[in-house]
Biopython code that builds the backbone (N, CA, C, O; Angstrom):
import numpy as np
from Bio.PDB.StructureBuilder import StructureBuilder

atoms = [
    (1, "MET", "N", (24.696, 0.949, -30.132)),
    (1, "MET", "CA", (23.866, 0.752, -28.987)),
    (1, "MET", "C", (24.619, 0.072, -27.854)),
    (1, "MET", "O", (24.471, 0.448, -26.691)),
    (2, "THR", "N", (25.425, -0.927, -28.192)),
    (2, "THR", "CA", (26.195, -1.617, -27.160)),
    (2, "THR", "C", (27.151, -0.642, -26.475)),
    (2, "THR", "O", (27.293, -0.670, -25.252)),
    (3, "ALA", "N", (27.790, 0.199, -27.236)),
    (3, "ALA", "CA", (28.712, 1.190, -26.654)),
    (3, "ALA", "C", (27.957, 2.146, -25.748)),
    (3, "ALA", "O", (28.456, 2.488, -24.675)),
    (4, "LEU", "N", (26.780, 2.583, -26.140)),
    (4, "LEU", "CA", (25.995, 3.471, -25.292)),
    (4, "LEU", "C", (25.586, 2.769, -23.992)),
    (4, "LEU", "O", (25.641, 3.362, -22.915)),
    (5, "MET", "N", (25.182, 1.521, -24.102)),
    (5, "MET", "CA", (24.793, 0.769, -22.897)),
    (5, "MET", "C", (25.978, 0.572, -21.956)),
    (5, "MET", "O", (25.820, 0.600, -20.736)),
    (6, "GLN", "N", (27.146, 0.378, -22.519)),
    (6, "GLN", "CA", (28.334, 0.225, -21.668)),
    (6, "GLN", "C", (28.706, 1.532, -21.000)),
    (6, "GLN", "O", (29.195, 1.528, -19.870)),
    (7, "GLN", "N", (28.486, 2.644, -21.667)),
    (7, "GLN", "CA", (28.812, 3.944, -21.115)),
    (7, "GLN", "C", (27.767, 4.444, -20.127)),
    (7, "GLN", "O", (28.107, 5.138, -19.169)),
    (8, "TYR", "N", (26.517, 4.106, -20.341)),
    (8, "TYR", "CA", (25.438, 4.604, -19.505)),
    (8, "TYR", "C", (24.674, 3.453, -18.857)),
    (8, "TYR", "O", (23.787, 2.870, -19.481)),
    (9, "PRO", "N", (25.009, 3.121, -17.612)),
    (9, "PRO", "CA", (24.402, 1.943, -16.968)),
    (9, "PRO", "C", (22.904, 2.038, -16.745)),
    (9, "PRO", "O", (22.261, 1.027, -16.465)),
    (10, "GLN", "N", (22.341, 3.219, -16.860)),
    (10, "GLN", "CA", (20.894, 3.383, -16.688)),
    (10, "GLN", "C", (20.130, 3.100, -17.968)),
    (10, "GLN", "O", (18.900, 3.083, -17.953)),
    (11, "LEU", "N", (20.837, 2.873, -19.094)),
    (11, "LEU", "CA", (20.197, 2.635, -20.379)),
    (11, "LEU", "C", (19.797, 1.161, -20.516)),
    (11, "LEU", "O", (20.598, 0.263, -20.256)),
    (12, "HIS", "N", (18.557, 0.930, -20.924)),
    (12, "HIS", "CA", (18.016, -0.399, -21.163)),
    (12, "HIS", "C", (17.510, -0.441, -22.597)),
    (12, "HIS", "O", (17.363, 0.596, -23.244)),
    (13, "ILE", "N", (17.242, -1.651, -23.090)),
    (13, "ILE", "CA", (16.724, -1.787, -24.459)),
    (13, "ILE", "C", (15.484, -2.651, -24.473)),
    (13, "ILE", "O", (15.400, -3.650, -23.760)),
    (14, "ASP", "N", (14.529, -2.263, -25.285)),
    (14, "ASP", "CA", (13.315, -3.037, -25.529)),
    (14, "ASP", "C", (13.518, -3.762, -26.867)),
    (14, "ASP", "O", (13.743, -3.137, -27.903)),
    (15, "ILE", "N", (13.434, -5.086, -26.813)),
    (15, "ILE", "CA", (13.720, -5.855, -28.016)),
    (15, "ILE", "C", (12.463, -6.399, -28.706)),
    (15, "ILE", "O", (12.575, -7.111, -29.704)),
    (16, "SER", "N", (11.288, -6.081, -28.201)),
    (16, "SER", "CA", (10.062, -6.688, -28.762)),
    (16, "SER", "C", (9.939, -6.528, -30.287)),
    (16, "SER", "O", (9.688, -7.527, -30.961)),
    (17, "PRO", "N", (10.100, -5.332, -30.864)),
    (17, "PRO", "CA", (9.962, -5.238, -32.326)),
    (17, "PRO", "C", (11.157, -5.771, -33.078)),
    (17, "PRO", "O", (11.033, -6.204, -34.224)),
    (18, "ILE", "N", (12.299, -5.743, -32.451)),
    (18, "ILE", "CA", (13.537, -6.156, -33.150)),
    (18, "ILE", "C", (13.560, -7.648, -33.404)),
    (18, "ILE", "O", (14.009, -8.101, -34.456)),
    (19, "TRP", "N", (13.073, -8.411, -32.435)),
    (19, "TRP", "CA", (13.222, -9.867, -32.475)),
    (19, "TRP", "C", (12.614, -10.476, -33.739)),
    (19, "TRP", "O", (13.189, -11.392, -34.327)),
    (20, "LEU", "N", (11.458, -9.971, -34.154)),
    (20, "LEU", "CA", (10.787, -10.542, -35.300)),
    (20, "LEU", "C", (11.330, -10.067, -36.656)),
    (20, "LEU", "O", (11.147, -10.739, -37.671)),
    (21, "ARG", "N", (11.988, -8.922, -36.665)),
    (21, "ARG", "CA", (12.434, -8.333, -37.941)),
    (21, "ARG", "C", (13.887, -8.655, -38.276)),
    (21, "ARG", "O", (14.318, -8.424, -39.406)),
    (22, "ALA", "N", (14.629, -9.167, -37.348)),
    (22, "ALA", "CA", (16.051, -9.416, -37.575)),
    (22, "ALA", "C", (16.254, -10.601, -38.522)),
    (22, "ALA", "O", (15.498, -11.572, -38.473)),
    (23, "PRO", "N", (17.261, -10.524, -39.373)),
    (23, "PRO", "CA", (17.581, -11.644, -40.251)),
    (23, "PRO", "C", (17.899, -12.885, -39.441)),
    (23, "PRO", "O", (18.304, -12.779, -38.283)),
    (24, "ASP", "N", (17.724, -14.057, -40.028)),
    (24, "ASP", "CA", (18.019, -15.320, -39.371)),
    (24, "ASP", "C", (19.450, -15.299, -38.806)),
    (24, "ASP", "O", (20.406, -14.930, -39.489)),
    (25, "GLY", "N", (19.556, -15.707, -37.539)),
    (25, "GLY", "CA", (20.843, -15.792, -36.881)),
    (25, "GLY", "C", (21.348, -14.498, -36.298)),
    (25, "GLY", "O", (22.264, -14.513, -35.475)),
    (26, "GLU", "N", (20.782, -13.381, -36.697)),
    (26, "GLU", "CA", (21.280, -12.101, -36.198)),
    (26, "GLU", "C", (20.973, -11.887, -34.714)),
    (26, "GLU", "O", (21.827, -11.417, -33.961)),
    (27, "MET", "N", (19.755, -12.231, -34.300)),
    (27, "MET", "CA", (19.378, -12.058, -32.900)),
    (27, "MET", "C", (20.225, -12.993, -32.000)),
    (27, "MET", "O", (20.589, -12.613, -30.887)),
    (28, "GLU", "N", (20.526, -14.177, -32.471)),
    (28, "GLU", "CA", (21.387, -15.083, -31.670)),
    (28, "GLU", "C", (22.734, -14.443, -31.457)),
    (28, "GLU", "O", (23.214, -14.376, -30.325)),
    (29, "ARG", "N", (23.364, -13.964, -32.532)),
    (29, "ARG", "CA", (24.684, -13.324, -32.445)),
    (29, "ARG", "C", (24.605, -12.109, -31.486)),
    (29, "ARG", "O", (25.466, -11.937, -30.624)),
    (30, "TRP", "N", (23.584, -11.295, -31.650)),
    (30, "TRP", "CA", (23.450, -10.111, -30.859)),
    (30, "TRP", "C", (23.221, -10.445, -29.373)),
    (30, "TRP", "O", (23.861, -9.865, -28.496)),
    (31, "ALA", "N", (22.311, -11.374, -29.108)),
    (31, "ALA", "CA", (21.997, -11.742, -27.725)),
    (31, "ALA", "C", (23.232, -12.360, -27.030)),
    (31, "ALA", "O", (23.524, -12.052, -25.875)),
    (32, "ARG", "N", (23.934, -13.218, -27.745)),
    (32, "ARG", "CA", (25.158, -13.821, -27.151)),
    (32, "ARG", "C", (26.173, -12.715, -26.763)),
    (32, "ARG", "O", (26.770, -12.749, -25.687)),
    (33, "GLU", "N", (26.344, -11.739, -27.676)),
    (33, "GLU", "CA", (27.246, -10.634, -27.404)),
    (33, "GLU", "C", (26.804, -9.804, -26.207)),
    (33, "GLU", "O", (27.622, -9.439, -25.363)),
    (34, "MET", "N", (25.508, -9.507, -26.135)),
    (34, "MET", "CA", (24.997, -8.697, -25.038)),
    (34, "MET", "C", (25.203, -9.388, -23.708)),
    (34, "MET", "O", (25.615, -8.745, -22.742)),
    (35, "PHE", "N", (24.925, -10.693, -23.629)),
    (35, "PHE", "CA", (25.110, -11.407, -22.388)),
    (35, "PHE", "C", (26.600, -11.570, -22.069)),
    (35, "PHE", "O", (26.992, -11.499, -20.904)),
    (36, "ALA", "N", (27.421, -11.785, -23.080)),
    (36, "ALA", "CA", (28.869, -11.889, -22.839)),
    (36, "ALA", "C", (29.444, -10.596, -22.311)),
    (36, "ALA", "O", (30.400, -10.622, -21.535)),
    (37, "ARG", "N", (28.893, -9.475, -22.706)),
    (37, "ARG", "CA", (29.348, -8.159, -22.217)),
    (37, "ARG", "C", (28.704, -7.736, -20.898)),
    (37, "ARG", "O", (28.937, -6.628, -20.416)),
    (38, "GLY", "N", (27.898, -8.617, -20.321)),
    (38, "GLY", "CA", (27.246, -8.315, -19.063)),
    (38, "GLY", "C", (26.054, -7.384, -19.174)),
    (38, "GLY", "O", (25.656, -6.767, -18.186)),
    (39, "LEU", "N", (25.481, -7.274, -20.359)),
    (39, "LEU", "CA", (24.356, -6.363, -20.571)),
    (39, "LEU", "C", (23.008, -7.068, -20.601)),
    (39, "LEU", "O", (21.978, -6.425, -20.802)),
    (40, "GLY", "N", (23.005, -8.342, -20.409)),
    (40, "GLY", "CA", (21.772, -9.111, -20.506)),
    (40, "GLY", "C", (20.716, -8.743, -19.504)),
    (40, "GLY", "O", (19.530, -8.972, -19.738)),
    (41, "THR", "N", (21.126, -8.171, -18.380)),
    (41, "THR", "CA", (20.152, -7.789, -17.346)),
    (41, "THR", "C", (19.442, -6.481, -17.696)),
    (41, "THR", "O", (18.596, -6.007, -16.938)),
    (42, "ARG", "N", (19.791, -5.901, -18.846)),
    (42, "ARG", "CA", (19.160, -4.638, -19.245)),
    (42, "ARG", "C", (18.395, -4.780, -20.556)),
    (42, "ARG", "O", (18.074, -3.782, -21.201)),
    (43, "ILE", "N", (18.105, -6.014, -20.949)),
    (43, "ILE", "CA", (17.317, -6.304, -22.125)),
    (43, "ILE", "C", (15.896, -6.596, -21.677)),
    (43, "ILE", "O", (15.690, -7.471, -20.836)),
    (44, "MET", "N", (14.919, -5.894, -22.211)),
    (44, "MET", "CA", (13.525, -6.105, -21.822)),
    (44, "MET", "C", (12.645, -6.346, -23.047)),
    (44, "MET", "O", (12.905, -5.844, -24.141)),
    (45, "PHE", "N", (11.622, -7.114, -22.824)),
    (45, "PHE", "CA", (10.631, -7.333, -23.860)),
    (45, "PHE", "C", (9.388, -6.528, -23.513)),
    (45, "PHE", "O", (8.712, -6.815, -22.525)),
    (46, "GLY", "N", (9.092, -5.537, -24.313)),
    (46, "GLY", "CA", (7.928, -4.700, -24.057)),
    (46, "GLY", "C", (6.753, -5.133, -24.905)),
    (46, "GLY", "O", (6.919, -5.568, -26.045)),
    (47, "THR", "N", (5.562, -5.010, -24.339)),
    (47, "THR", "CA", (4.350, -5.391, -25.077)),
    (47, "THR", "C", (3.523, -4.169, -25.461)),
    (47, "THR", "O", (2.326, -4.282, -25.728)),
    (48, "ASP", "N", (4.152, -3.019, -25.486)),
    (48, "ASP", "CA", (3.425, -1.813, -25.806)),
    (48, "ASP", "C", (3.299, -1.545, -27.300)),
    (48, "ASP", "O", (2.696, -0.548, -27.699)),
    (49, "GLN", "N", (3.844, -2.396, -28.109)),
    (49, "GLN", "CA", (3.829, -2.282, -29.561)),
    (49, "GLN", "C", (2.411, -2.604, -30.023)),
    (49, "GLN", "O", (2.026, -3.773, -30.014)),
    (50, "MET", "N", (1.643, -1.639, -30.415)),
    (50, "MET", "CA", (0.230, -1.854, -30.699)),
    (50, "MET", "C", (-0.117, -1.879, -32.211)),
    (50, "MET", "O", (-1.271, -2.113, -32.570)),
    (51, "LEU", "N", (0.843, -1.648, -33.064)),
    (51, "LEU", "CA", (0.520, -1.658, -34.516)),
    (51, "LEU", "C", (0.117, -3.063, -34.965)),
    (51, "LEU", "O", (-0.820, -3.228, -35.747)),
    (52, "TRP", "N", (0.832, -4.073, -34.465)),
    (52, "TRP", "CA", (0.518, -5.437, -34.820)),
    (52, "TRP", "C", (0.482, -6.262, -33.555)),
    (52, "TRP", "O", (1.394, -7.053, -33.312)),
    (53, "PRO", "N", (-0.572, -6.097, -32.723)),
    (53, "PRO", "CA", (-0.616, -6.828, -31.429)),
    (53, "PRO", "C", (-0.550, -8.334, -31.555)),
    (53, "PRO", "O", (-0.140, -9.013, -30.614)),
    (54, "GLU", "N", (-0.940, -8.867, -32.689)),
    (54, "GLU", "CA", (-0.872, -10.323, -32.874)),
    (54, "GLU", "C", (0.556, -10.845, -32.935)),
    (54, "GLU", "O", (0.778, -12.048, -32.796)),
    (55, "THR", "N", (1.504, -9.980, -33.137)),
    (55, "THR", "CA", (2.891, -10.426, -33.226)),
    (55, "THR", "C", (3.527, -10.556, -31.855)),
    (55, "THR", "O", (4.620, -11.114, -31.754)),
    (56, "ILE", "N", (2.888, -10.063, -30.781)),
    (56, "ILE", "CA", (3.446, -10.177, -29.439)),
    (56, "ILE", "C", (3.649, -11.644, -29.073)),
    (56, "ILE", "O", (4.719, -12.033, -28.605)),
    (57, "GLY", "N", (2.620, -12.447, -29.289)),
    (57, "GLY", "CA", (2.727, -13.886, -29.008)),
    (57, "GLY", "C", (3.797, -14.550, -29.839)),
    (57, "GLY", "O", (4.537, -15.397, -29.339)),
    (58, "MET", "N", (3.892, -14.177, -31.109)),
    (58, "MET", "CA", (4.881, -14.746, -31.989)),
    (58, "MET", "C", (6.295, -14.442, -31.491)),
    (58, "MET", "O", (7.167, -15.311, -31.490)),
    (59, "ALA", "N", (6.505, -13.187, -31.065)),
    (59, "ALA", "CA", (7.818, -12.802, -30.562)),
    (59, "ALA", "C", (8.154, -13.508, -29.262)),
    (59, "ALA", "O", (9.294, -13.930, -29.070)),
    (60, "ILE", "N", (7.188, -13.646, -28.366)),
    (60, "ILE", "CA", (7.408, -14.383, -27.105)),
    (60, "ILE", "C", (7.768, -15.826, -27.407)),
    (60, "ILE", "O", (8.684, -16.378, -26.797)),
    (61, "ASN", "N", (7.048, -16.452, -28.357)),
    (61, "ASN", "CA", (7.373, -17.831, -28.710)),
    (61, "ASN", "C", (8.779, -17.958, -29.267)),
    (61, "ASN", "O", (9.472, -18.937, -28.990)),
    (62, "THR", "N", (9.205, -16.970, -30.053)),
    (62, "THR", "CA", (10.530, -16.985, -30.620)),
    (62, "THR", "C", (11.583, -16.934, -29.509)),
    (62, "THR", "O", (12.582, -17.651, -29.568)),
    (63, "ILE", "N", (11.363, -16.092, -28.501)),
    (63, "ILE", "CA", (12.307, -15.991, -27.396)),
    (63, "ILE", "C", (12.297, -17.298, -26.587)),
    (63, "ILE", "O", (13.350, -17.838, -26.249)),
    (64, "GLU", "N", (11.102, -17.787, -26.287)),
    (64, "GLU", "CA", (11.006, -19.022, -25.509)),
    (64, "GLU", "C", (11.623, -20.228, -26.208)),
    (64, "GLU", "O", (12.088, -21.153, -25.542)),
    (65, "SER", "N", (11.635, -20.233, -27.512)),
    (65, "SER", "CA", (12.196, -21.378, -28.233)),
    (65, "SER", "C", (13.674, -21.155, -28.636)),
    (65, "SER", "O", (14.262, -22.012, -29.296)),
    (66, "ALA", "N", (14.259, -20.045, -28.255)),
    (66, "ALA", "CA", (15.661, -19.761, -28.586)),
    (66, "ALA", "C", (16.569, -20.678, -27.748)),
    (66, "ALA", "O", (16.756, -20.449, -26.552)),
    (67, "ASP", "N", (17.111, -21.678, -28.364)),
    (67, "ASP", "CA", (17.946, -22.655, -27.636)),
    (67, "ASP", "C", (19.300, -22.088, -27.215)),
    (67, "ASP", "O", (20.008, -22.730, -26.439)),
    (68, "PHE", "N", (19.674, -20.927, -27.694)),
    (68, "PHE", "CA", (20.951, -20.318, -27.296)),
    (68, "PHE", "C", (20.801, -19.513, -26.008)),
    (68, "PHE", "O", (21.803, -19.062, -25.454)),
    (69, "LEU", "N", (19.578, -19.322, -25.520)),
    (69, "LEU", "CA", (19.324, -18.628, -24.256)),
    (69, "LEU", "C", (19.016, -19.651, -23.192)),
    (69, "LEU", "O", (18.318, -20.634, -23.440)),
    (70, "SER", "N", (19.544, -19.413, -21.995)),
    (70, "SER", "CA", (19.196, -20.295, -20.858)),
    (70, "SER", "C", (17.786, -19.927, -20.387)),
    (70, "SER", "O", (17.255, -18.877, -20.748)),
    (71, "ASP", "N", (17.195, -20.797, -19.584)),
    (71, "ASP", "CA", (15.859, -20.497, -19.052)),
    (71, "ASP", "C", (15.926, -19.221, -18.227)),
    (71, "ASP", "O", (15.002, -18.409, -18.274)),
    (72, "GLU", "N", (17.001, -19.032, -17.473)),
    (72, "GLU", "CA", (17.141, -17.812, -16.659)),
    (72, "GLU", "C", (17.214, -16.578, -17.559)),
    (72, "GLU", "O", (16.576, -15.570, -17.254)),
    (73, "GLN", "N", (17.963, -16.626, -18.645)),
    (73, "GLN", "CA", (18.067, -15.485, -19.566)),
    (73, "GLN", "C", (16.695, -15.166, -20.168)),
    (73, "GLN", "O", (16.330, -13.997, -20.289)),
    (74, "LYS", "N", (15.943, -16.188, -20.540)),
    (74, "LYS", "CA", (14.583, -15.975, -21.094)),
    (74, "LYS", "C", (13.693, -15.301, -20.055)),
    (74, "LYS", "O", (12.973, -14.357, -20.380)),
    (75, "ARG", "N", (13.732, -15.770, -18.820)),
    (75, "ARG", "CA", (12.923, -15.153, -17.766)),
    (75, "ARG", "C", (13.337, -13.712, -17.510)),
    (75, "ARG", "O", (12.496, -12.844, -17.276)),
    (76, "ASP", "N", (14.673, -13.462, -17.557)),
    (76, "ASP", "CA", (15.128, -12.099, -17.385)),
    (76, "ASP", "C", (14.576, -11.184, -18.491)),
    (76, "ASP", "O", (14.072, -10.098, -18.206)),
    (77, "ILE", "N", (14.673, -11.619, -19.722)),
    (77, "ILE", "CA", (14.205, -10.796, -20.844)),
    (77, "ILE", "C", (12.689, -10.578, -20.764)),
    (77, "ILE", "O", (12.210, -9.465, -20.985)),
    (78, "LEU", "N", (11.956, -11.608, -20.458)),
    (78, "LEU", "CA", (10.500, -11.569, -20.511)),
    (78, "LEU", "C", (9.865, -10.947, -19.252)),
    (78, "LEU", "O", (8.728, -10.478, -19.311)),
    (79, "TYR", "N", (10.591, -10.937, -18.107)),
    (79, "TYR", "CA", (9.976, -10.421, -16.896)),
    (79, "TYR", "C", (10.950, -9.790, -15.919)),
    (79, "TYR", "O", (10.798, -8.625, -15.553)),
    (80, "ASN", "N", (11.934, -10.540, -15.502)),
    (80, "ASN", "CA", (12.771, -10.113, -14.349)),
    (80, "ASN", "C", (13.434, -8.764, -14.561)),
    (80, "ASN", "O", (13.445, -7.941, -13.645)),
    (81, "ASN", "N", (13.995, -8.506, -15.760)),
    (81, "ASN", "CA", (14.658, -7.235, -15.976)),
    (81, "ASN", "C", (13.708, -6.043, -15.856)),
    (81, "ASN", "O", (14.066, -5.007, -15.295)),
    (82, "ALA", "N", (12.501, -6.198, -16.387)),
    (82, "ALA", "CA", (11.520, -5.140, -16.272)),
    (82, "ALA", "C", (11.067, -4.954, -14.832)),
    (82, "ALA", "O", (10.901, -3.821, -14.380)),
    (83, "ALA", "N", (10.866, -6.044, -14.109)),
    (83, "ALA", "CA", (10.476, -5.966, -12.719)),
    (83, "ALA", "C", (11.502, -5.218, -11.899)),
    (83, "ALA", "O", (11.144, -4.410, -11.043)),
    (84, "ARG", "N", (12.758, -5.474, -12.145)),
    (84, "ARG", "CA", (13.832, -4.754, -11.434)),
    (84, "ARG", "C", (13.865, -3.302, -11.860)),
    (84, "ARG", "O", (13.999, -2.417, -11.014)),
    (85, "PHE", "N", (13.743, -3.029, -13.179)),
    (85, "PHE", "CA", (13.771, -1.668, -13.699)),
    (85, "PHE", "C", (12.613, -0.861, -13.103)),
    (85, "PHE", "O", (12.793, 0.303, -12.744)),
    (86, "LEU", "N", (11.440, -1.461, -12.995)),
    (86, "LEU", "CA", (10.256, -0.751, -12.466)),
    (86, "LEU", "C", (10.208, -0.758, -10.942)),
    (86, "LEU", "O", (9.294, -0.204, -10.331)),
    (87, "ARG", "N", (11.207, -1.393, -10.344)),
    (87, "ARG", "CA", (11.296, -1.503, -8.872)),
    (87, "ARG", "C", (10.028, -2.091, -8.259)),
    (87, "ARG", "O", (9.495, -1.574, -7.277)),
    (88, "LEU", "N", (9.554, -3.191, -8.864)),
    (88, "LEU", "CA", (8.370, -3.856, -8.308)),
    (88, "LEU", "C", (8.720, -4.475, -6.976)),
    (88, "LEU", "O", (9.829, -4.965, -6.767)),
    (89, "SER", "N", (7.767, -4.444, -6.091)),
    (89, "SER", "CA", (7.963, -5.032, -4.771)),
    (89, "SER", "C", (7.849, -6.533, -4.873)),
    (89, "SER", "O", (7.334, -7.053, -5.862)),
    (90, "GLU", "N", (8.327, -7.238, -3.857)),
    (90, "GLU", "CA", (8.211, -8.690, -3.794)),
    (90, "GLU", "C", (6.751, -9.096, -3.842)),
    (90, "GLU", "O", (6.412, -10.113, -4.447)),
    (91, "GLU", "N", (5.874, -8.310, -3.208)),
    (91, "GLU", "CA", (4.430, -8.594, -3.205)),
    (91, "GLU", "C", (3.854, -8.479, -4.625)),
    (91, "GLU", "O", (3.055, -9.314, -5.050)),
    (92, "GLU", "N", (4.276, -7.425, -5.354)),
    (92, "GLU", "CA", (3.775, -7.261, -6.719)),
    (92, "GLU", "C", (4.256, -8.427, -7.592)),
    (92, "GLU", "O", (3.478, -8.969, -8.377)),
    (93, "ILE", "N", (5.490, -8.806, -7.467)),
    (93, "ILE", "CA", (6.042, -9.889, -8.254)),
    (93, "ILE", "C", (5.296, -11.192, -7.909)),
    (93, "ILE", "O", (4.928, -11.942, -8.812)),
    (94, "ALA", "N", (5.074, -11.463, -6.638)),
    (94, "ALA", "CA", (4.318, -12.654, -6.216)),
    (94, "ALA", "C", (2.931, -12.650, -6.813)),
    (94, "ALA", "O", (2.451, -13.684, -7.278)),
    (95, "ARG", "N", (2.267, -11.479, -6.808)),
    (95, "ARG", "CA", (0.949, -11.376, -7.383)),
    (95, "ARG", "C", (0.949, -11.666, -8.876)),
    (95, "ARG", "O", (0.045, -12.332, -9.380)),
    (96, "HIS", "N", (1.947, -11.176, -9.580)),
    (96, "HIS", "CA", (2.048, -11.424, -11.038)),
    (96, "HIS", "C", (2.247, -12.918, -11.309)),
    (96, "HIS", "O", (1.798, -13.444, -12.328)),
    (97, "HIS", "N", (2.924, -13.583, -10.383)),
    (97, "HIS", "CA", (3.207, -15.029, -10.551)),
    (97, "HIS", "C", (2.119, -15.902, -9.954)),
    (97, "HIS", "O", (2.215, -17.129, -9.972)),
    (98, "GLY", "N", (1.081, -15.261, -9.424)),
    (98, "GLY", "CA", (-0.042, -16.023, -8.869)),
    (98, "GLY", "C", (0.268, -16.748, -7.579)),
    (98, "GLY", "O", (-0.321, -17.786, -7.280)),
    (99, "THR", "N", (1.220, -16.183, -6.799)),
    (99, "THR", "CA", (1.539, -16.864, -5.541)),
    (99, "THR", "C", (1.167, -15.977, -4.368)),
    (99, "THR", "O", (1.356, -16.366, -3.216)),
]
sb = StructureBuilder()
sb.init_structure("model")
sb.init_model(0)
sb.init_chain("A")
sb.init_seg("    ")
for serial, (resi, resn, name, xyz) in enumerate(atoms, 1):
    if name == "N":
        sb.init_residue(resn, " ", resi, " ")
    sb.init_atom(name, np.array(xyz, "f"), 0.0, 1.0, " ", f" {name:<3s}", serial, name[0])
structure = sb.get_structure()
């Protein structure tokens, strides 16, 4: 996957189902590598996983409590990368943030 993302700059990844299923420590290793390779701006958290909707909050909490990610990296994964990918306007982003 990393090689494909490096070769194809339009490729992004949704990590919502992966985050909860990965063995302990594996997501930290993976996320550190992705950010070190400059691919962190193409990691998105999708909430379209409907088989177990109750796990969405659990996965978000896991990302928010990941001490190996900076606050900016967490915001990128949870919102900013998708906003950029979807080409949201400044007005749409402001509305989502309640400003």
